[in-house]
mmCIF file as gemmi writes it, N, C-alpha and C atoms, coordinates in Angstrom:
data_model
loop_
_atom_site.group_PDB
_atom_site.id
_atom_site.type_symbol
_atom_site.label_atom_id
_atom_site.label_alt_id
_atom_site.label_comp_id
_atom_site.label_asym_id
_atom_site.label_entity_id
_atom_site.label_seq_id
_atom_site.pdbx_PDB_ins_code
_atom_site.Cartn_x
_atom_site.Cartn_y
_atom_site.Cartn_z
_atom_site.occupancy
_atom_site.B_iso_or_equiv
_atom_site.pdbx_formal_charge
_atom_site.auth_seq_id
_atom_site.auth_asym_id
_atom_site.pdbx_PDB_model_num
ATOM 1 N N . UNK Axp A 1 ? 4.106 5.6 -16.862 1 0 ? 1 A 1
ATOM 2 C CA . UNK Axp A 1 ? 4.266 6.05 -15.437 1 0 ? 1 A 1
ATOM 3 C C . UNK Axp A 1 ? 3.898 7.687 -15.244 1 0 ? 1 A 1
ATOM 4 N N . UNK Axp A 2 ? 3.104 7.633 -14.188 1 0 ? 2 A 1
ATOM 5 C CA . UNK Axp A 2 ? 2.682 8.858 -13.683 1 0 ? 2 A 1
ATOM 6 C C . UNK Axp A 2 ? 3.326 9.512 -12.57 1 0 ? 2 A 1
ATOM 7 N N . UNK Axp A 3 ? 3.388 10.536 -12.956 1 0 ? 3 A 1
ATOM 8 C CA . UNK Axp A 3 ? 4.539 11.253 -12.228 1 0 ? 3 A 1
ATOM 9 C C . UNK Axp A 3 ? 3.914 12.264 -10.675 1 0 ? 3 A 1
ATOM 10 N N . UNK Axp A 4 ? 4.462 11.589 -9.956 1 0 ? 4 A 1
ATOM 11 C CA . UNK Axp A 4 ? 3.411 12.608 -8.831 1 0 ? 4 A 1
ATOM 12 C C . UNK Axp A 4 ? 4.857 13.438 -8.33 1 0 ? 4 A 1
ATOM 13 N N . UNK Axp A 5 ? 4.268 14.529 -7.792 1 0 ? 5 A 1
ATOM 14 C CA . UNK Axp A 5 ? 5.222 15.564 -6.681 1 0 ? 5 A 1
ATOM 15 C C . UNK Axp A 5 ? 5.754 14.962 -6.06 1 0 ? 5 A 1
ATOM 16 N N . UNK Axp A 6 ? 7.41 15.355 -5.647 1 0 ? 6 A 1
ATOM 17 C CA . UNK Axp A 6 ? 8.158 14.613 -4.132 1 0 ? 6 A 1
ATOM 18 C C . UNK Axp A 6 ? 8.603 13.228 -5.038 1 0 ? 6 A 1
ATOM 19 N N . UNK Axp A 7 ? 8.276 12.475 -5.913 1 0 ? 7 A 1
ATOM 20 C CA . UNK Axp A 7 ? 8.799 11.828 -6.358 1 0 ? 7 A 1
ATOM 21 C C . UNK Axp A 7 ? 9.67 11.492 -7.427 1 0 ? 7 A 1
ATOM 22 N N . UNK Axp A 8 ? 10.427 12.374 -7.743 1 0 ? 8 A 1
ATOM 23 C CA . UNK Axp A 8 ? 11.413 12.169 -8.585 1 0 ? 8 A 1
ATOM 24 C C . UNK Axp A 8 ? 11.998 11.373 -9.129 1 0 ? 8 A 1
ATOM 25 N N . UNK Axp A 9 ? 12.085 10.458 -8.54 1 0 ? 9 A 1
ATOM 26 C CA . UNK Axp A 9 ? 12.615 9.077 -8.793 1 0 ? 9 A 1
ATOM 27 C C . UNK Axp A 9 ? 12.206 8.712 -10.435 1 0 ? 9 A 1
ATOM 28 N N . UNK Axp A 10 ? 10.927 9.122 -10.36 1 0 ? 10 A 1
ATOM 29 C CA . UNK Axp A 10 ? 10.058 8.493 -11.182 1 0 ? 10 A 1
ATOM 30 C C . UNK Axp A 10 ? 10.102 8.955 -12.737 1 0 ? 10 A 1
ATOM 31 N N . UNK Axp A 11 ? 11.121 10.232 -12.839 1 0 ? 11 A 1
ATOM 32 C CA . UNK Axp A 11 ? 11.595 10.772 -14.04 1 0 ? 11 A 1
ATOM 33 C C . UNK Axp A 11 ? 12.652 10.145 -14.942 1 0 ? 11 A 1
ATOM 34 N N . UNK Axp A 12 ? 13.467 8.978 -13.543 1 0 ? 12 A 1
ATOM 35 C CA . UNK Axp A 12 ? 14.583 8.841 -14.534 1 0 ? 12 A 1
ATOM 36 C C . UNK Axp A 12 ? 14.059 6.799 -14.317 1 0 ? 12 A 1
ATOM 37 N N . UNK Axp A 13 ? 12.844 6.673 -14.53 1 0 ? 13 A 1
ATOM 38 C CA . UNK Axp A 13 ? 12.762 5.123 -14.317 1 0 ? 13 A 1
ATOM 39 C C . UNK Axp A 13 ? 12.665 4.896 -15.712 1 0 ? 13 A 1
ATOM 40 N N . UNK Axp A 14 ? 13.202 3.357 -16.235 1 0 ? 14 A 1
ATOM 41 C CA . UNK Axp A 14 ? 12.952 2.999 -16.99 1 0 ? 14 A 1
ATOM 42 C C . UNK Axp A 14 ? 12.001 2.647 -18.009 1 0 ? 14 A 1
ATOM 43 N N . UNK Axp A 15 ? 11.128 2.184 -17.009 1 0 ? 15 A 1
ATOM 44 C CA . UNK Axp A 15 ? 9.462 1.741 -17.363 1 0 ? 15 A 1
ATOM 45 C C . UNK Axp A 15 ? 8.818 2.633 -18.172 1 0 ? 15 A 1
ATOM 46 N N . UNK Axp A 16 ? 9.549 4.371 -18.074 1 0 ? 16 A 1
ATOM 47 C CA . UNK Axp A 16 ? 8.807 5.287 -19.189 1 0 ? 16 A 1
ATOM 48 C C . UNK Axp A 16 ? 9.013 5.183 -20.649 1 0 ? 16 A 1
ATOM 49 N N . UNK Axp A 17 ? 9.971 4.255 -21.323 1 0 ? 17 A 1
ATOM 50 C CA . UNK Axp A 17 ? 9.836 3.844 -22.295 1 0 ? 17 A 1
ATOM 51 C C . UNK Axp A 17 ? 9.201 2.267 -22.649 1 0 ? 17 A 1
ATOM 52 N N . UNK Axp A 18 ? 8.698 2.158 -21.779 1 0 ? 18 A 1
ATOM 53 C CA . UNK Axp A 18 ? 8.208 0.42 -22.319 1 0 ? 18 A 1
ATOM 54 C C . UNK Axp A 18 ? 6.492 0.94 -22.01 1 0 ? 18 A 1
ATOM 55 N N . UNK Axp A 19 ? 5.78 0.056 -22.848 1 0 ? 19 A 1
ATOM 56 C CA . UNK Axp A 19 ? 4.578 0.129 -22.858 1 0 ? 19 A 1
ATOM 57 C C . UNK Axp A 19 ? 3.939 -0.445 -21.543 1 0 ? 19 A 1
ATOM 58 N N . UNK Axp A 20 ? 3.15 0.593 -20.618 1 0 ? 20 A 1
ATOM 59 C CA . UNK Axp A 20 ? 2.932 0.245 -19.439 1 0 ? 20 A 1
ATOM 60 C C . UNK Axp A 20 ? 2.078 -1.263 -18.91 1 0 ? 20 A 1
ATOM 61 N N . UNK Axp A 21 ? 1.191 -1.572 -20.08 1 0 ? 21 A 1
ATOM 62 C CA . UNK Axp A 21 ? 0.834 -2.971 -19.973 1 0 ? 21 A 1
ATOM 63 C C . UNK Axp A 21 ? 1.764 -3.898 -19.931 1 0 ? 21 A 1
ATOM 64 N N . UNK Axp A 22 ? 2.818 -3.861 -20.351 1 0 ? 22 A 1
ATOM 65 C CA . UNK Axp A 22 ? 4.011 -4.724 -19.859 1 0 ? 22 A 1
ATOM 66 C C . UNK Axp A 22 ? 4.632 -5.014 -18.547 1 0 ? 22 A 1
ATOM 67 N N . UNK Axp A 23 ? 3.394 -3.928 -17.993 1 0 ? 23 A 1
ATOM 68 C CA . UNK Axp A 23 ? 4.285 -4.018 -16.351 1 0 ? 23 A 1
ATOM 69 C C . UNK Axp A 23 ? 2.987 -4.805 -15.292 1 0 ? 23 A 1
ATOM 70 N N . UNK Axp A 24 ? 1.56 -4.881 -15.959 1 0 ? 24 A 1
ATOM 71 C CA . UNK Axp A 24 ? 0.75 -5.29 -15.556 1 0 ? 24 A 1
ATOM 72 C C . UNK Axp A 24 ? 0.093 -6.858 -16.433 1 0 ? 24 A 1
ATOM 73 N N . UNK Axp A 25 ? 0.88 -7.552 -16.516 1 0 ? 25 A 1
ATOM 74 C CA . UNK Axp A 25 ? 0.785 -9.103 -16.979 1 0 ? 25 A 1
ATOM 75 C C . UNK Axp A 25 ? -0.953 -9.794 -16.794 1 0 ? 25 A 1
ATOM 76 N N . UNK Axp A 26 ? -1.394 -10.38 -17.707 1 0 ? 26 A 1
ATOM 77 C CA . UNK Axp A 26 ? -2.417 -10.789 -17.569 1 0 ? 26 A 1
ATOM 78 C C . UNK Axp A 26 ? -2.598 -12.426 -17.543 1 0 ? 26 A 1
ATOM 79 N N . UNK Axp A 27 ? -2.872 -12.993 -16.833 1 0 ? 27 A 1
ATOM 80 C CA . UNK Axp A 27 ? -2.711 -14.452 -17.438 1 0 ? 27 A 1
ATOM 81 C C . UNK Axp A 27 ? -1.383 -15.025 -17.458 1 0 ? 27 A 1
ATOM 82 N N . UNK Axp A 28 ? -1.456 -15.589 -18.408 1 0 ? 28 A 1
ATOM 83 C CA . UNK Axp A 28 ? 0.013 -16.176 -18.873 1 0 ? 28 A 1
ATOM 84 C C . UNK Axp A 28 ? 1.157 -15.191 -19.842 1 0 ? 28 A 1
ATOM 85 N N . UNK Axp A 29 ? 0.142 -14.021 -19.777 1 0 ? 29 A 1
ATOM 86 C CA . UNK Axp A 29 ? 0.702 -13.422 -20.68 1 0 ? 29 A 1
ATOM 87 C C . UNK Axp A 29 ? 2.552 -13.012 -20.134 1 0 ? 29 A 1
ATOM 88 N N . UNK Axp A 30 ? 3.274 -12.334 -20.818 1 0 ? 30 A 1
ATOM 89 C CA . UNK Axp A 30 ? 4.743 -12.533 -20.232 1 0 ? 30 A 1
ATOM 90 C C . UNK Axp A 30 ? 5.367 -11.494 -19.445 1 0 ? 30 A 1
ATOM 91 N N . UNK Axp A 31 ? 6.309 -11.544 -18.721 1 0 ? 31 A 1
ATOM 92 C CA . UNK Axp A 31 ? 6.339 -10.094 -17.913 1 0 ? 31 A 1
ATOM 93 C C . UNK Axp A 31 ? 7.964 -9.822 -18.493 1 0 ? 31 A 1
ATOM 94 N N . UNK Axp A 32 ? 8.61 -10.46 -19.209 1 0 ? 32 A 1
ATOM 95 C CA . UNK Axp A 32 ? 10.167 -10.476 -19.77 1 0 ? 32 A 1
ATOM 96 C C . UNK Axp A 32 ? 10.278 -9.554 -19.774 1 0 ? 32 A 1
ATOM 97 N N . UNK Axp A 33 ? 9.529 -8.822 -20.547 1 0 ? 33 A 1
ATOM 98 C CA . UNK Axp A 33 ? 9.875 -7.34 -21.139 1 0 ? 33 A 1
ATOM 99 C C . UNK Axp A 33 ? 10.021 -6.26 -20.025 1 0 ? 33 A 1
ATOM 100 N N . UNK Axp A 34 ? 8.941 -6.782 -19.179 1 0 ? 34 A 1
ATOM 101 C CA . UNK Axp A 34 ? 9.24 -5.351 -17.734 1 0 ? 34 A 1
ATOM 102 C C . UNK Axp A 34 ? 10.041 -5.611 -16.906 1 0 ? 34 A 1
ATOM 103 N N . UNK Axp A 35 ? 10.613 -6.934 -16.638 1 0 ? 35 A 1
ATOM 104 C CA . UNK Axp A 35 ? 11.71 -7.362 -16.024 1 0 ? 35 A 1
ATOM 105 C C . UNK Axp A 35 ? 13.196 -6.802 -16.51 1 0 ? 35 A 1
ATOM 106 N N . UNK Axp A 36 ? 13.227 -7.121 -17.661 1 0 ? 36 A 1
ATOM 107 C CA . UNK Axp A 36 ? 14.046 -6.532 -18.242 1 0 ? 36 A 1
ATOM 108 C C . UNK Axp A 36 ? 14.562 -5.093 -18.036 1 0 ? 36 A 1
ATOM 109 N N . UNK Axp A 37 ? 13.555 -4.811 -18.346 1 0 ? 37 A 1
ATOM 110 C CA . UNK Axp A 37 ? 13.797 -3.05 -18.225 1 0 ? 37 A 1
ATOM 111 C C . UNK Axp A 37 ? 13.938 -2.663 -16.776 1 0 ? 37 A 1
ATOM 112 N N . UNK Axp A 38 ? 13.371 -3.216 -15.714 1 0 ? 38 A 1
ATOM 113 C CA . UNK Axp A 38 ? 13.71 -3.308 -14.524 1 0 ? 38 A 1
ATOM 114 C C . UNK Axp A 38 ? 14.796 -3.612 -13.791 1 0 ? 38 A 1
ATOM 115 N N . UNK Axp A 39 ? 15.693 -4.015 -14.233 1 0 ? 39 A 1
ATOM 116 C CA . UNK Axp A 39 ? 17.039 -4.653 -14.459 1 0 ? 39 A 1
ATOM 117 C C . UNK Axp A 39 ? 17.837 -4.152 -14.886 1 0 ? 39 A 1
ATOM 118 N N . UNK Axp A 40 ? 17.988 -3.078 -15.747 1 0 ? 40 A 1
ATOM 119 C CA . UNK Axp A 40 ? 18.896 -2.275 -16.295 1 0 ? 40 A 1
ATOM 120 C C . UNK Axp A 40 ? 18.034 -0.7 -15.498 1 0 ? 40 A 1
ATOM 121 N N . UNK Axp A 41 ? 16.949 -0.483 -14.934 1 0 ? 41 A 1
ATOM 122 C CA . UNK Axp A 41 ? 16.44 0.578 -14.138 1 0 ? 41 A 1
ATOM 123 C C . UNK Axp A 41 ? 17.605 0.898 -12.838 1 0 ? 41 A 1
ATOM 124 N N . UNK Axp A 42 ? 17.677 2.583 -13.321 1 0 ? 42 A 1
ATOM 125 C CA . UNK Axp A 42 ? 18.841 2.872 -12.295 1 0 ? 42 A 1
ATOM 126 C C . UNK Axp A 42 ? 18.001 3.111 -10.828 1 0 ? 42 A 1
ATOM 127 N N . UNK Axp A 43 ? 16.855 3.225 -10.881 1 0 ? 43 A 1
ATOM 128 C CA . UNK Axp A 43 ? 15.766 3.637 -9.988 1 0 ? 43 A 1
ATOM 129 C C . UNK Axp A 43 ? 14.361 2.494 -9.34 1 0 ? 43 A 1
ATOM 130 N N . UNK Axp A 44 ? 15.123 1.221 -9.706 1 0 ? 44 A 1
ATOM 131 C CA . UNK Axp A 44 ? 14.599 0.417 -9.26 1 0 ? 44 A 1
ATOM 132 C C . UNK Axp A 44 ? 14.115 0.209 -8.101 1 0 ? 44 A 1
ATOM 133 N N . UNK Axp A 45 ? 15.228 0.574 -7.095 1 0 ? 45 A 1
ATOM 134 C CA . UNK Axp A 45 ? 15.327 0.557 -5.988 1 0 ? 45 A 1
ATOM 135 C C . UNK Axp A 45 ? 13.797 1.51 -5.279 1 0 ? 45 A 1
ATOM 136 N N . UNK Axp A 46 ? 14.071 2.34 -5.701 1 0 ? 46 A 1
ATOM 137 C CA . UNK Axp A 46 ? 12.9 3.195 -5.108 1 0 ? 46 A 1
ATOM 138 C C . UNK Axp A 46 ? 11.804 2.972 -5.781 1 0 ? 46 A 1
ATOM 139 N N . UNK Axp A 47 ? 12.032 2.261 -6.673 1 0 ? 47 A 1
ATOM 140 C CA . UNK Axp A 47 ? 10.064 1.66 -7.328 1 0 ? 47 A 1
ATOM 141 C C . UNK Axp A 47 ? 9.875 0.529 -6.326 1 0 ? 47 A 1
ATOM 142 N N . UNK Axp A 48 ? 10.317 -0.535 -6.053 1 0 ? 48 A 1
ATOM 143 C CA . UNK Axp A 48 ? 10.631 -1.498 -4.623 1 0 ? 48 A 1
ATOM 144 C C . UNK Axp A 48 ? 9.783 -0.639 -3.721 1 0 ? 48 A 1
ATOM 145 N N . UNK Axp A 49 ? 10.283 0.328 -3.121 1 0 ? 49 A 1
ATOM 146 C CA . UNK Axp A 49 ? 10.583 0.795 -1.977 1 0 ? 49 A 1
ATOM 147 C C . UNK Axp A 49 ? 9.02 1.451 -1.62 1 0 ? 49 A 1
ATOM 148 N N . UNK Axp A 50 ? 8.911 2.03 -3.202 1 0 ? 50 A 1
ATOM 149 C CA . UNK Axp A 50 ? 7.21 2.781 -3.712 1 0 ? 50 A 1
ATOM 150 C C . UNK Axp A 50 ? 6.332 1.929 -3.225 1 0 ? 50 A 1
ATOM 151 N N . UNK Axp A 51 ? 6.477 1.165 -4.054 1 0 ? 51 A 1
ATOM 152 C CA . UNK Axp A 51 ? 5.599 0.128 -4.191 1 0 ? 51 A 1
ATOM 153 C C . UNK Axp A 51 ? 4.959 -0.83 -2.867 1 0 ? 51 A 1
ATOM 154 N N . UNK Axp A 52 ? 6.224 -1.017 -1.738 1 0 ? 52 A 1
ATOM 155 C CA . UNK Axp A 52 ? 5.789 -2.036 -0.854 1 0 ? 52 A 1
ATOM 156 C C . UNK Axp A 52 ? 5.663 -0.994 0.255 1 0 ? 52 A 1
ATOM 157 N N . UNK Axp A 53 ? 5.854 0.51 0.012 1 0 ? 53 A 1
ATOM 158 C CA . UNK Axp A 53 ? 5.381 1.567 1.197 1 0 ? 53 A 1
ATOM 159 C C . UNK Axp A 53 ? 4.08 1.701 0.975 1 0 ? 53 A 1
ATOM 160 N N . UNK Axp A 54 ? 3.684 1.637 -0.544 1 0 ? 54 A 1
ATOM 161 C CA . UNK Axp A 54 ? 1.962 1.822 -0.623 1 0 ? 54 A 1
ATOM 162 C C . UNK Axp A 54 ? 0.962 0.654 -0.837 1 0 ? 54 A 1
ATOM 163 N N . UNK Axp A 55 ? 1.56 -0.565 -0.169 1 0 ? 55 A 1
ATOM 164 C CA . UNK Axp A 55 ? 0.83 -1.592 -0.355 1 0 ? 55 A 1
ATOM 165 C C . UNK Axp A 55 ? 0.274 -1.956 -1.867 1 0 ? 55 A 1
ATOM 166 N N . UNK Axp A 56 ? 1.004 -1.635 -3.045 1 0 ? 56 A 1
ATOM 167 C CA . UNK Axp A 56 ? 0.739 -1.891 -4.297 1 0 ? 56 A 1
ATOM 168 C C . UNK Axp A 56 ? 0.925 -3.44 -4.403 1 0 ? 56 A 1
ATOM 169 N N . UNK Axp A 57 ? -0.671 -3.998 -5.335 1 0 ? 57 A 1
ATOM 170 C CA . UNK Axp A 57 ? -0.368 -5.85 -5.05 1 0 ? 57 A 1
ATOM 171 C C . UNK Axp A 57 ? -0.665 -5.726 -6.354 1 0 ? 57 A 1
ATOM 172 N N . UNK Axp A 58 ? -0.563 -4.838 -7.692 1 0 ? 58 A 1
ATOM 173 C CA . UNK Axp A 58 ? -0.483 -5.515 -8.575 1 0 ? 58 A 1
ATOM 174 C C . UNK Axp A 58 ? 0.591 -4.841 -9.136 1 0 ? 58 A 1
ATOM 175 N N . UNK Axp A 59 ? 0.802 -5.666 -10.766 1 0 ? 59 A 1
ATOM 176 C CA . UNK Axp A 59 ? 1.935 -5.093 -11.757 1 0 ? 59 A 1
ATOM 177 C C . UNK Axp A 59 ? 3.271 -5.802 -11.299 1 0 ? 59 A 1
ATOM 178 N N . UNK Axp A 60 ? 4.154 -5.023 -11.956 1 0 ? 60 A 1
ATOM 179 C CA . UNK Axp A 60 ? 5.596 -5.178 -11.767 1 0 ? 60 A 1
ATOM 180 C C . UNK Axp A 60 ? 6 -4.028 -11.415 1 0 ? 60 A 1
ATOM 181 N N . UNK Axp A 61 ? 6.873 -4.086 -10.049 1 0 ? 61 A 1
ATOM 182 C CA . UNK Axp A 61 ? 7.461 -2.853 -9.392 1 0 ? 61 A 1
ATOM 183 C C . UNK Axp A 61 ? 8.665 -3.423 -9.145 1 0 ? 61 A 1
ATOM 184 N N . UNK Axp A 62 ? 10.064 -2.509 -9.357 1 0 ? 62 A 1
ATOM 185 C CA . UNK Axp A 62 ? 11.024 -2.55 -8.88 1 0 ? 62 A 1
ATOM 186 C C . UNK Axp A 62 ? 11.645 -3.76 -9.076 1 0 ? 62 A 1
ATOM 187 N N . UNK Axp A 63 ? 11.54 -4.507 -10.153 1 0 ? 63 A 1
ATOM 188 C CA . UNK Axp A 63 ? 12.168 -6.037 -10.445 1 0 ? 63 A 1
ATOM 189 C C . UNK Axp A 63 ? 11.401 -7.12 -10.137 1 0 ? 63 A 1
ATOM 190 N N . UNK Axp A 64 ? 10.21 -6.872 -9.306 1 0 ? 64 A 1
ATOM 191 C CA . UNK Axp A 64 ? 9.615 -7.928 -8.75 1 0 ? 64 A 1
ATOM 192 C C . UNK Axp A 64 ? 8.543 -7.778 -8.85 1 0 ? 64 A 1
ATOM 193 N N . UNK Axp A 65 ? 7.861 -9.134 -8.799 1 0 ? 65 A 1
ATOM 194 C CA . UNK Axp A 65 ? 6.314 -9.452 -9.153 1 0 ? 65 A 1
ATOM 195 C C . UNK Axp A 65 ? 5.443 -9.482 -8.145 1 0 ? 65 A 1
ATOM 196 N N . UNK Axp A 66 ? 4.28 -9.689 -8.691 1 0 ? 66 A 1
ATOM 197 C CA . UNK Axp A 66 ? 3.2 -9.491 -7.413 1 0 ? 66 A 1
ATOM 198 C C . UNK Axp A 66 ? 3.522 -10.54 -6.31 1 0 ? 66 A 1
ATOM 199 N N . UNK Axp A 67 ? 3.809 -11.674 -6.749 1 0 ? 67 A 1
ATOM 200 C CA . UNK Axp A 67 ? 4.111 -12.598 -5.572 1 0 ? 67 A 1
ATOM 201 C C . UNK Axp A 67 ? 5.433 -12.477 -4.974 1 0 ? 67 A 1
ATOM 202 N N . UNK Axp A 68 ? 6.165 -12.407 -5.642 1 0 ? 68 A 1
ATOM 203 C CA . UNK Axp A 68 ? 7.582 -12.133 -4.632 1 0 ? 68 A 1
ATOM 204 C C . UNK Axp A 68 ? 7.53 -10.934 -3.781 1 0 ? 68 A 1
ATOM 205 N N . UNK Axp A 69 ? 6.807 -9.85 -3.982 1 0 ? 69 A 1
ATOM 206 C CA . UNK Axp A 69 ? 6.4 -8.386 -3.241 1 0 ? 69 A 1
ATOM 207 C C . UNK Axp A 69 ? 5.821 -9.171 -2.146 1 0 ? 69 A 1
ATOM 208 N N . UNK Axp A 70 ? 4.947 -10.165 -2.635 1 0 ? 70 A 1
ATOM 209 C CA . UNK Axp A 70 ? 3.927 -10.397 -1.147 1 0 ? 70 A 1
ATOM 210 C C . UNK Axp A 70 ? 4.616 -11.325 -0.243 1 0 ? 70 A 1
ATOM 211 N N . UNK Axp A 71 ? 5.706 -12.375 -0.354 1 0 ? 71 A 1
ATOM 212 C CA . UNK Axp A 71 ? 6.745 -12.909 0.279 1 0 ? 71 A 1
ATOM 213 C C . UNK Axp A 71 ? 7.508 -11.926 1.022 1 0 ? 71 A 1
ATOM 214 N N . UNK Axp A 72 ? 8.067 -10.859 0.146 1 0 ? 72 A 1
ATOM 215 C CA . UNK Axp A 72 ? 8.634 -9.93 1.57 1 0 ? 72 A 1
ATOM 216 C C . UNK Axp A 72 ? 7.939 -9.349 2.175 1 0 ? 72 A 1
ATOM 217 N N . UNK Axp A 73 ? 6.825 -8.928 2.25 1 0 ? 73 A 1
ATOM 218 C CA . UNK Axp A 73 ? 6.364 -8.928 3.313 1 0 ? 73 A 1
ATOM 219 C C . UNK Axp A 73 ? 5.496 -9.56 4.367 1 0 ? 73 A 1
ATOM 220 N N . UNK Axp A 74 ? 5.386 -10.224 3.552 1 0 ? 74 A 1
ATOM 221 C CA . UNK Axp A 74 ? 4.813 -11.785 5.027 1 0 ? 74 A 1
ATOM 222 C C . UNK Axp A 74 ? 5.764 -12.127 5.996 1 0 ? 74 A 1
C-alpha cells in the first residue's frame, strides 16, 4: 500500500500485511486472500470510498471487486 499524505486511513489498512498482487488477480487467479483481508479490515469503508471517488477500475478495494464497484456506480 502506498501512503499518500492526507490519507491516514491507509496506515491502518489490513492489506499492508498481504502481498499486493493478491489484490490484483489476473485471469482465474483467486481473490480469496484479498477479500478475507478486506473483511477484517477496520478501514474497508474508507478504502472503498477512495476507489469510487478516484474512479479506480482495477483491483480489489474496500472488499469489492472491479465488477462489484462498476455495478455500484452504474
